[in-house]
Backbone as a chain_set.jsonl record, in Angstrom:
{"seq": "MTYVQKNIETASDKYSAGFTKGSLALPPAKKYLILTCMDARIDPAAAFGIELGDAHVIRNAGASAVDGLRSIVISEQLLGTTEIAVIKHTGCGMLTFTNDDAYNIVAKNLGPEAEAELKSRNLNFLPFPDLEKAVKEDVEFLRSTKLVPDTVAISGWVYEVETGKTRRVV", "coords": {"N": [[166.024, 119.856, -59.993], [167.535, 121.046, -62.88], [166.668, 123.568, -65.359], [167.626, 122.79, -67.922], [167.941, 120.001, -67.527], [165.351, 119.238, -67.033], [164.17, 119.968, -69.458], [165.442, 118.127, -71.161], [164.462, 115.737, -70.213], [161.678, 116.064, -70.653], [161.636, 116.424, -73.477], [162.716, 113.987, -74.234], [160.726, 112.27, -73.452], [158.631, 113.039, -75.196], [159.795, 112.594, -77.724], [160.455, 109.837, -77.666], [157.978, 108.696, -77.515], [156.875, 108.405, -80.031], [158.793, 107.113, -81.393], [160.317, 105.149, -83.871], [162.587, 104.124, -84.95], [164.493, 102.358, -83.879], [165.696, 100.097, -84.803], [167.749, 100.723, -86.564], [170.847, 100.216, -88.258], [174.117, 99.955, -86.701], [176.521, 101.006, -88.079], [176.878, 103.964, -90.136], [174.445, 104.476, -92.621], [174.917, 105.724, -95.107], [177.588, 105.908, -95.216], [179.33, 108.087, -94.534], [180.963, 110.892, -92.87], [180.472, 113.838, -91.082], [182.393, 116.465, -90.049], [182.055, 119.038, -87.936], [181.558, 122.211, -86.408], [180.894, 122.877, -82.811], [179.153, 124.92, -82.524], [176.16, 126.406, -81.555], [174.562, 127.521, -83.431], [174.42, 125.941, -85.658], [172.646, 123.476, -87.282], [173.228, 120.464, -87.98], [171.767, 118.243, -89.237], [169.568, 119.415, -90.587], [170.939, 121.462, -92.088], [172.757, 120.133, -93.689], [171.471, 117.996, -94.859], [171.042, 115.484, -93.459], [169.685, 112.465, -92.602], [168.325, 110.53, -89.85], [170.495, 107.951, -88.959], [171.959, 108.069, -91.337], [174.689, 109.197, -91.264], [177.744, 109.822, -89.527], [178.196, 112.409, -87.153], [180.508, 114.522, -86.125], [181.366, 116.806, -83.64], [183.09, 119.605, -82.523], [184.971, 122.268, -80.984], [185.498, 124.628, -83.359], [185.495, 122.74, -85.449], [187.723, 120.991, -85.675], [190.036, 118.94, -87.206], [192.314, 117.818, -86.063], [191.551, 117.607, -83.394], [189.343, 115.967, -83.663], [190.307, 113.635, -84.602], [190.514, 111.046, -83.304], [187.824, 110.183, -83.201], [187.186, 110.143, -85.91], [188.953, 108.167, -86.844], [187.842, 105.899, -85.541], [185.257, 105.983, -86.7], [185.869, 105.518, -89.393], [187.556, 103.212, -89.472], [186.39, 101.296, -87.783], [183.691, 101.453, -88.232], [183.148, 101.742, -90.902], [182.94, 104.163, -92.563], [183.486, 106.02, -95.557], [183.895, 108.568, -96.529], [184.643, 111.932, -95.754], [183.581, 115.045, -94.714], [184.678, 118.141, -93.924], [183.432, 120.859, -92.152], [183.638, 124.017, -91.478], [182.667, 127.288, -90.109], [181.376, 130.576, -90.712], [181.874, 133.434, -88.602], [182.987, 132.056, -86.413], [183.922, 131.326, -83.153], [186.527, 130.532, -82.763], [188.062, 132.086, -84.301], [188.634, 134.309, -82.84], [190.454, 134.453, -80.83], [193.72, 133.739, -79.277], [195.974, 131.072, -78.387], [197.39, 131.986, -76.158], [195.642, 133.926, -75.179], [193.509, 132.241, -74.358], [194.776, 130.646, -72.361], [195.399, 132.65, -70.517], [192.793, 133.517, -69.759], [191.766, 131.199, -68.556], [193.589, 131.009, -66.457], [193.01, 133.346, -65.053], [190.204, 132.948, -64.463], [190.042, 130.423, -63.259], [192.258, 129.964, -61.732], [195.642, 129.379, -60.393], [196.212, 126.588, -60.211], [194.637, 125.358, -62.175], [195.784, 126.656, -64.384], [198.296, 125.625, -64.257], [197.735, 122.931, -64.721], [196.836, 123.045, -67.422], [199.253, 123.832, -68.606], [200.83, 121.594, -67.985], [199.563, 119.62, -69.444], [200.02, 120.621, -71.9], [198.028, 121.832, -73.505], [196.497, 122.588, -76.534], [194.433, 124.923, -77.832], [193.71, 125.182, -80.396], [192.999, 127.464, -81.999], [192.285, 129.638, -84.887], [193.288, 131.991, -87.299], [192.365, 132.501, -89.908], [189.676, 131.591, -91.795], [189.06, 130.131, -94.286], [191.681, 129.212, -94.84], [192.127, 127.637, -92.648], [190.235, 125.579, -93.128], [191.357, 124.425, -95.384], [193.791, 123.579, -94.295], [192.985, 121.662, -92.377], [191.801, 119.702, -94.119], [194.042, 118.965, -95.507], [195.607, 117.915, -93.469], [194.052, 115.647, -92.871], [194.366, 114.293, -95.239], [196.999, 113.786, -95.246], [197.651, 112.18, -93.066], [198.498, 108.937, -91.896], [196.555, 107.573, -90.713], [194.158, 107.817, -92.002], [193.029, 106.388, -94.752], [194.046, 106.672, -98.261], [191.946, 106.157, -99.909], [189.691, 107.25, -98.824], [187.35, 109.766, -99.45], [187.807, 113.2, -99.117], [186.594, 116.39, -98.237], [186.319, 120.002, -97.975], [184.501, 122.607, -96.406], [182.604, 125.719, -95.989], [180.183, 126.811, -93.837], [177.773, 129.262, -93.819], [176.71, 131.134, -91.315], [175.105, 133.356, -91.43], [173.44, 133.08, -93.729], [172.781, 130.455, -94.022], [173.761, 129.031, -96.079], [175.993, 126.591, -97.547], [179.22, 126.397, -98.719], [181.6, 124.986, -100.921], [185.027, 124.73, -100.307], [187.363, 123.189, -100.686]], "CA": [[166.317, 119.601, -61.362], [167.683, 122.345, -63.581], [165.882, 123.766, -66.579], [168.138, 121.969, -68.96], [167.596, 118.597, -67.237], [163.871, 119.083, -67.255], [163.953, 119.992, -70.918], [165.943, 116.842, -71.761], [163.457, 114.707, -69.825], [160.433, 116.327, -71.423], [161.907, 116.188, -74.907], [162.874, 112.562, -74.459], [159.362, 111.621, -73.325], [157.908, 113.388, -76.4], [160.493, 112.012, -78.822], [160.406, 108.358, -77.587], [156.596, 108.216, -77.604], [156.595, 107.986, -81.409], [160.045, 106.66, -82.0], [160.157, 103.87, -84.621], [163.84, 103.866, -85.646], [165.347, 101.647, -82.983], [166.358, 98.961, -85.485], [168.744, 101.193, -87.501], [172.197, 99.62, -88.064], [175.175, 100.747, -86.031], [177.263, 101.893, -89.011], [176.031, 105.002, -90.897], [173.937, 103.88, -93.841], [175.469, 106.369, -96.318], [179.061, 105.723, -95.108], [180.133, 109.299, -94.531], [180.953, 111.597, -91.657], [180.587, 115.328, -91.084], [183.102, 117.109, -88.941], [181.644, 120.4, -87.92], [181.751, 122.97, -85.114], [179.923, 122.665, -81.838], [178.417, 126.147, -82.449], [174.728, 126.144, -81.378], [173.765, 128.043, -84.665], [174.522, 124.937, -86.754], [171.85, 122.34, -87.206], [173.813, 119.664, -89.05], [170.819, 117.419, -89.96], [168.848, 120.287, -91.486], [171.774, 122.205, -92.979], [173.564, 119.234, -94.533], [170.633, 116.956, -95.372], [171.316, 114.171, -92.828], [168.621, 111.777, -91.959], [168.741, 109.627, -88.804], [171.104, 106.747, -89.43], [172.743, 108.251, -92.532], [176.071, 109.606, -91.162], [178.286, 110.239, -88.173], [178.431, 113.848, -87.023], [181.484, 114.83, -85.058], [181.288, 118.24, -83.349], [184.034, 120.112, -81.57], [185.169, 123.711, -81.132], [186.195, 124.921, -84.576], [185.554, 121.694, -86.401], [189.12, 120.694, -85.714], [190.424, 117.577, -87.589], [193.247, 117.244, -85.078], [190.785, 117.18, -82.196], [188.422, 114.962, -84.007], [190.994, 112.423, -85.27], [190.145, 109.783, -82.615], [186.514, 109.734, -83.634], [187.362, 109.931, -87.334], [189.527, 106.829, -87.039], [186.756, 104.923, -85.103], [184.227, 105.934, -87.697], [186.272, 104.989, -90.64], [188.128, 101.892, -89.353], [185.498, 100.315, -87.154], [182.235, 101.498, -88.666], [183.053, 101.734, -92.391], [182.709, 105.343, -93.355], [184.374, 106.183, -96.665], [183.986, 109.96, -96.941], [184.716, 112.888, -94.693], [183.334, 116.437, -95.015], [185.029, 119.078, -92.897], [182.594, 121.989, -92.349], [183.759, 125.098, -90.549], [181.685, 128.251, -90.388], [181.581, 132.019, -90.533], [181.559, 133.923, -87.251], [183.425, 131.122, -85.435], [184.662, 131.854, -81.954], [187.941, 130.113, -82.818], [188.745, 133.175, -85.048], [188.62, 135.522, -82.007], [191.47, 134.439, -79.703], [194.928, 132.916, -79.472], [196.208, 130.172, -77.245], [197.819, 132.783, -74.987], [194.417, 134.461, -74.619], [192.791, 131.196, -73.661], [195.562, 130.36, -71.168], [195.209, 133.792, -69.569], [191.391, 133.506, -69.284], [191.679, 130.086, -67.625], [194.352, 131.385, -65.21], [192.22, 134.404, -64.323], [188.961, 132.526, -63.946], [190.058, 129.161, -62.515], [193.369, 130.034, -60.789], [196.968, 128.829, -60.777], [196.24, 125.097, -60.347], [194.161, 125.114, -63.469], [196.774, 127.052, -65.305], [199.49, 124.621, -64.189], [197.283, 121.695, -65.476], [196.905, 123.356, -68.842], [200.652, 123.77, -69.044], [201.358, 120.222, -67.899], [198.949, 118.871, -70.552], [200.351, 121.296, -73.185], [196.782, 121.891, -74.258], [196.422, 123.532, -77.614], [193.062, 125.244, -78.017], [193.52, 125.113, -81.879], [192.325, 128.632, -82.694], [192.752, 129.924, -86.243], [192.967, 133.407, -87.707], [191.83, 132.642, -91.258], [188.674, 130.511, -91.946], [189.34, 129.276, -95.464], [193.011, 128.568, -94.719], [191.968, 126.535, -91.593], [189.522, 124.494, -93.785], [192.351, 123.692, -96.246], [194.828, 122.892, -93.47], [192.357, 120.436, -91.822], [191.619, 118.73, -95.134], [195.403, 118.484, -95.806], [195.99, 117.15, -92.283], [193.432, 114.318, -92.939], [194.81, 113.638, -96.413], [198.38, 113.403, -95.061], [197.843, 111.261, -92.001], [198.419, 107.512, -92.296], [195.359, 107.072, -90.044], [193.026, 107.867, -92.923], [193.421, 105.822, -96.067], [193.922, 107.51, -99.434], [190.659, 105.858, -100.538], [188.633, 108.081, -98.195], [187.193, 111.104, -100.046], [187.765, 114.345, -98.088], [186.297, 117.702, -98.826], [186.229, 121.092, -97.003], [183.414, 123.503, -96.668], [182.273, 126.73, -95.034], [178.774, 127.092, -93.6], [177.536, 130.674, -93.521], [175.63, 131.275, -90.319], [174.251, 134.451, -91.834], [172.569, 132.825, -94.773], [172.417, 129.046, -94.055], [174.368, 128.337, -97.204], [177.28, 125.928, -97.344], [179.945, 126.442, -99.946], [182.81, 124.169, -100.947], [186.313, 125.437, -100.335], [188.366, 122.276, -101.28]], "C": [[166.451, 120.872, -62.147], [166.736, 122.411, -64.757], [166.335, 122.869, -67.686], [167.813, 120.452, -68.731], [166.172, 118.317, -67.488], [163.525, 119.093, -68.722], [164.333, 118.714, -71.529], [164.879, 115.779, -71.4], [162.148, 114.881, -70.573], [160.527, 115.999, -72.916], [162.001, 114.694, -75.157], [161.561, 111.821, -74.366], [158.586, 111.83, -74.605], [158.493, 112.618, -77.59], [160.313, 110.499, -78.818], [158.992, 107.864, -77.732], [156.201, 107.816, -79.044], [157.781, 107.473, -82.09], [159.891, 105.225, -82.629], [161.496, 103.467, -85.294], [164.897, 103.077, -84.853], [166.062, 100.443, -83.658], [167.454, 99.377, -86.498], [170.106, 100.449, -87.167], [173.161, 100.514, -87.347], [176.011, 101.561, -86.947], [176.374, 102.774, -89.814], [175.701, 104.388, -92.271], [174.576, 104.431, -95.11], [177.006, 106.481, -96.243], [179.866, 107.055, -95.149], [180.047, 109.929, -93.125], [181.073, 113.009, -91.895], [181.375, 115.662, -89.835], [182.756, 118.558, -88.95], [181.851, 120.996, -86.492], [180.602, 122.714, -84.153], [178.933, 123.928, -81.749], [176.898, 125.852, -82.457], [173.871, 126.747, -82.617], [173.741, 127.101, -85.808], [173.557, 123.77, -86.415], [172.26, 121.35, -88.255], [172.755, 118.824, -89.869], [170.087, 118.291, -90.956], [169.797, 120.994, -92.544], [172.453, 121.328, -94.018], [172.761, 117.984, -95.066], [170.878, 115.556, -94.801], [170.025, 113.666, -92.211], [169.105, 110.829, -90.895], [169.299, 108.326, -89.358], [172.027, 106.918, -90.651], [174.288, 108.425, -92.26], [176.444, 109.823, -89.71], [178.524, 111.785, -88.282], [179.337, 114.09, -85.796], [181.525, 116.342, -84.875], [182.372, 118.553, -82.32], [184.238, 121.577, -81.838], [185.996, 123.9, -82.354], [186.229, 123.898, -85.612], [186.989, 121.224, -86.681], [189.33, 119.177, -86.102], [191.374, 117.008, -86.568], [192.473, 116.83, -83.825], [189.777, 116.116, -82.481], [188.983, 113.642, -84.58], [190.538, 111.052, -84.624], [188.846, 109.296, -83.111], [186.491, 109.458, -85.08], [187.872, 108.513, -87.626], [188.54, 105.703, -86.634], [185.717, 104.824, -86.227], [184.619, 105.231, -88.985], [186.757, 103.496, -90.575], [187.148, 100.862, -88.782], [184.042, 100.27, -87.639], [182.007, 101.809, -90.127], [182.77, 102.922, -93.183], [183.833, 105.524, -94.426], [184.506, 107.61, -97.173], [183.905, 110.803, -95.694], [184.466, 114.262, -95.334], [183.686, 117.274, -93.802], [184.207, 120.401, -93.141], [182.807, 122.939, -91.229], [182.679, 126.141, -90.837], [182.082, 129.691, -90.121], [181.267, 132.401, -89.047], [182.025, 132.928, -86.143], [184.172, 131.754, -84.301], [186.16, 131.59, -82.096], [188.747, 131.201, -83.621], [189.039, 134.378, -84.111], [189.699, 135.571, -80.887], [192.666, 133.65, -80.141], [195.043, 131.916, -78.358], [196.65, 130.915, -76.012], [196.565, 133.435, -74.321], [193.629, 133.407, -73.818], [193.514, 130.799, -72.314], [195.352, 131.408, -70.078], [193.782, 133.797, -68.994], [191.267, 132.366, -68.24], [192.401, 130.42, -66.32], [193.57, 132.382, -64.398], [190.947, 133.861, -63.723], [189.052, 131.326, -63.002], [191.277, 129.022, -61.574], [194.594, 129.252, -61.234], [196.996, 127.278, -60.951], [195.738, 124.72, -61.724], [195.129, 125.479, -64.597], [197.891, 126.08, -65.361], [199.004, 123.301, -64.912], [197.272, 121.903, -66.911], [198.347, 123.246, -69.352], [201.227, 122.355, -68.991], [200.826, 119.308, -69.069], [199.342, 119.421, -71.945], [199.142, 121.444, -74.062], [196.804, 122.973, -75.298], [194.914, 123.777, -77.865], [192.68, 125.212, -79.542], [192.773, 126.263, -82.494], [192.928, 128.849, -84.054], [192.423, 131.316, -86.642], [192.312, 133.602, -89.107], [190.987, 131.379, -91.564], [189.025, 129.614, -93.06], [190.659, 128.552, -95.345], [192.879, 127.426, -93.675], [191.246, 125.392, -92.235], [190.537, 123.657, -94.594], [193.36, 122.928, -95.388], [194.304, 121.637, -92.826], [192.224, 119.292, -92.878], [193.043, 118.162, -95.502], [195.84, 117.631, -94.704], [195.39, 115.722, -92.486], [193.979, 113.575, -94.117], [196.285, 113.069, -96.096], [198.67, 112.396, -93.94], [197.71, 109.849, -92.478], [197.263, 106.871, -91.619], [194.093, 107.009, -90.875], [193.499, 107.432, -94.286], [193.224, 106.778, -97.249], [192.548, 107.287, -100.159], [189.552, 106.668, -99.964], [188.55, 109.436, -98.894], [187.041, 112.132, -98.978], [187.498, 115.639, -98.775], [186.202, 118.699, -97.669], [185.248, 122.159, -97.438], [183.342, 124.569, -95.651], [180.76, 126.945, -94.975], [178.671, 128.504, -93.233], [176.425, 130.794, -92.562], [174.69, 132.411, -90.675], [173.206, 134.106, -92.773], [172.12, 131.344, -94.757], [173.026, 128.323, -95.208], [175.692, 127.689, -96.876], [177.941, 125.92, -98.706], [181.251, 125.654, -99.887], [184.055, 125.065, -101.078], [187.405, 124.512, -101.006], [187.712, 120.926, -101.332]], "O": [[165.557, 121.717, -62.092], [166.085, 121.426, -65.104], [165.507, 122.236, -68.34], [167.454, 119.744, -69.672], [165.806, 117.299, -68.077], [162.684, 118.318, -69.178], [163.596, 118.219, -72.38], [164.468, 115.008, -72.266], [161.584, 113.907, -71.072], [159.636, 115.394, -73.511], [161.461, 114.178, -76.136], [161.313, 110.867, -75.103], [157.934, 110.899, -75.077], [157.74, 112.049, -78.38], [160.042, 109.92, -79.87], [158.801, 106.69, -78.051], [155.306, 106.993, -79.242], [157.783, 107.399, -83.319], [159.414, 104.281, -81.999], [161.513, 102.556, -86.122], [166.085, 103.154, -85.166], [166.966, 99.861, -83.059], [168.017, 98.533, -87.196], [170.424, 100.131, -86.021], [173.019, 101.736, -87.391], [176.228, 102.738, -86.66], [175.248, 102.403, -90.148], [176.57, 103.862, -92.966], [174.759, 103.698, -96.082], [177.632, 107.083, -97.115], [180.947, 107.114, -95.735], [179.199, 109.564, -92.311], [181.736, 113.406, -92.854], [181.071, 115.21, -88.731], [183.124, 119.267, -89.886], [182.265, 120.316, -85.554], [179.491, 122.383, -84.567], [177.997, 123.916, -80.949], [176.43, 125.103, -83.315], [172.676, 126.488, -82.763], [173.125, 127.384, -86.836], [173.675, 123.163, -85.35], [171.698, 121.371, -89.35], [172.88, 118.731, -91.09], [170.0, 117.905, -92.121], [169.459, 121.087, -93.724], [172.693, 121.782, -95.137], [173.341, 117.063, -95.642], [170.919, 114.572, -95.538], [169.374, 114.344, -91.417], [170.228, 110.338, -91.01], [168.634, 107.663, -90.154], [172.796, 106.01, -90.967], [175.092, 107.837, -92.983], [175.605, 109.98, -88.822], [178.961, 112.33, -89.295], [178.962, 113.885, -84.642], [181.699, 117.08, -85.845], [182.534, 117.817, -81.346], [183.726, 122.094, -82.831], [187.113, 123.386, -82.414], [186.915, 124.088, -86.617], [187.385, 121.087, -87.838], [188.856, 118.281, -85.405], [191.27, 115.83, -86.225], [192.75, 115.771, -83.263], [189.386, 115.401, -81.558], [188.264, 112.72, -84.964], [190.235, 110.082, -85.319], [188.716, 108.114, -83.429], [185.777, 108.537, -85.477], [187.355, 107.784, -88.472], [188.435, 104.687, -87.321], [185.345, 103.728, -86.649], [183.849, 104.476, -89.58], [186.446, 102.672, -91.435], [187.087, 99.719, -89.235], [183.309, 99.29, -87.501], [180.892, 102.095, -90.564], [182.397, 102.811, -94.351], [184.992, 105.199, -94.17], [185.184, 107.833, -98.176], [183.223, 110.471, -94.725], [185.059, 114.597, -96.36], [183.057, 117.133, -92.752], [184.293, 120.979, -94.224], [182.26, 122.756, -90.141], [181.847, 125.922, -91.718], [183.027, 129.962, -89.381], [180.482, 131.735, -88.373], [181.488, 132.972, -85.036], [184.989, 132.649, -84.515], [186.972, 132.365, -81.59], [189.978, 131.198, -83.594], [189.634, 135.361, -84.553], [189.831, 136.542, -80.142], [192.674, 132.994, -81.183], [194.224, 131.943, -77.44], [196.31, 130.504, -74.902], [196.448, 133.486, -73.097], [193.148, 133.687, -72.72], [192.864, 130.652, -71.279], [195.159, 131.097, -68.903], [193.618, 134.071, -67.806], [190.715, 132.577, -67.16], [191.899, 130.154, -65.229], [193.483, 132.263, -63.176], [190.596, 134.233, -62.603], [188.261, 131.203, -62.067], [191.338, 128.114, -60.745], [194.604, 128.578, -62.263], [197.751, 126.763, -61.775], [196.326, 123.864, -62.385], [195.283, 124.764, -65.588], [198.381, 125.75, -66.441], [199.782, 122.659, -65.617], [197.675, 120.996, -67.639], [198.611, 122.643, -70.393], [202.017, 121.967, -69.851], [201.506, 118.413, -69.571], [199.063, 118.822, -72.984], [199.225, 121.202, -75.266], [197.091, 124.133, -75.001], [194.2, 122.803, -78.101], [191.503, 125.216, -79.902], [191.988, 126.065, -83.421], [193.987, 128.297, -84.353], [191.33, 131.789, -86.333], [191.797, 134.67, -89.439], [191.504, 130.262, -91.589], [189.273, 128.429, -92.839], [190.751, 127.382, -95.716], [193.481, 126.365, -93.844], [191.598, 124.252, -91.929], [190.586, 122.429, -94.522], [193.736, 121.798, -95.698], [195.027, 120.647, -92.713], [192.485, 118.123, -92.596], [193.167, 116.968, -95.776], [196.454, 116.604, -94.994], [196.088, 114.723, -92.309], [194.074, 112.348, -94.066], [196.696, 112.035, -96.623], [199.763, 111.834, -93.858], [196.905, 109.566, -93.366], [196.975, 105.707, -91.901], [193.128, 106.311, -90.564], [194.328, 108.109, -94.893], [192.315, 107.609, -97.222], [192.088, 108.142, -100.915], [188.504, 106.767, -100.603], [189.532, 110.177, -98.94], [186.253, 111.976, -98.045], [188.115, 115.953, -99.792], [186.024, 118.3, -96.518], [185.16, 122.556, -98.6], [183.91, 124.436, -94.567], [180.14, 127.236, -95.998], [179.433, 128.954, -92.378], [175.272, 130.579, -92.935], [173.543, 132.4, -90.229], [172.133, 134.709, -92.724], [171.146, 131.014, -95.434], [172.846, 127.112, -95.336], [176.434, 128.177, -96.024], [177.352, 125.51, -99.706], [181.932, 125.677, -98.862], [184.092, 126.015, -101.86], [188.241, 124.988, -101.774], [188.325, 119.96, -101.787]]}, "num_chains": 1, "name": "protein.A"}
């Protein structure tokens, strides 16, 4: 068993020993979702005031609305969320490379078959060079898609990993 697997098992035993929230409803109680980055420096519950059962938290590289759209539609259409907060962050790795860079790294590290698969899938890693512009573009993407109704409130934010502060962009 790896260290990570053992840690999960140990943490599960400790957490479940005093767990009393098994009767929470499936839909999020406060009817909102947070789309944020998978960056390990972000603790969404602590940073954004989320209690267990309050909200959906969708995490992916760069807090991409395009990448998160499937989960957003499920959250909103099937589970009743009525508000979306897109929260990107300072120091994001998505600011540090281009699609070409990612393709080249995959080709170098995983070989020509992996590179061919990337190309056949036309995978876009969705990097961005400007943080605030990317927040605005993702909010606009969600506001413009027919998959999210106009009645859903959408806002965009930047979490500062250096200070722990979250500030509204749009």
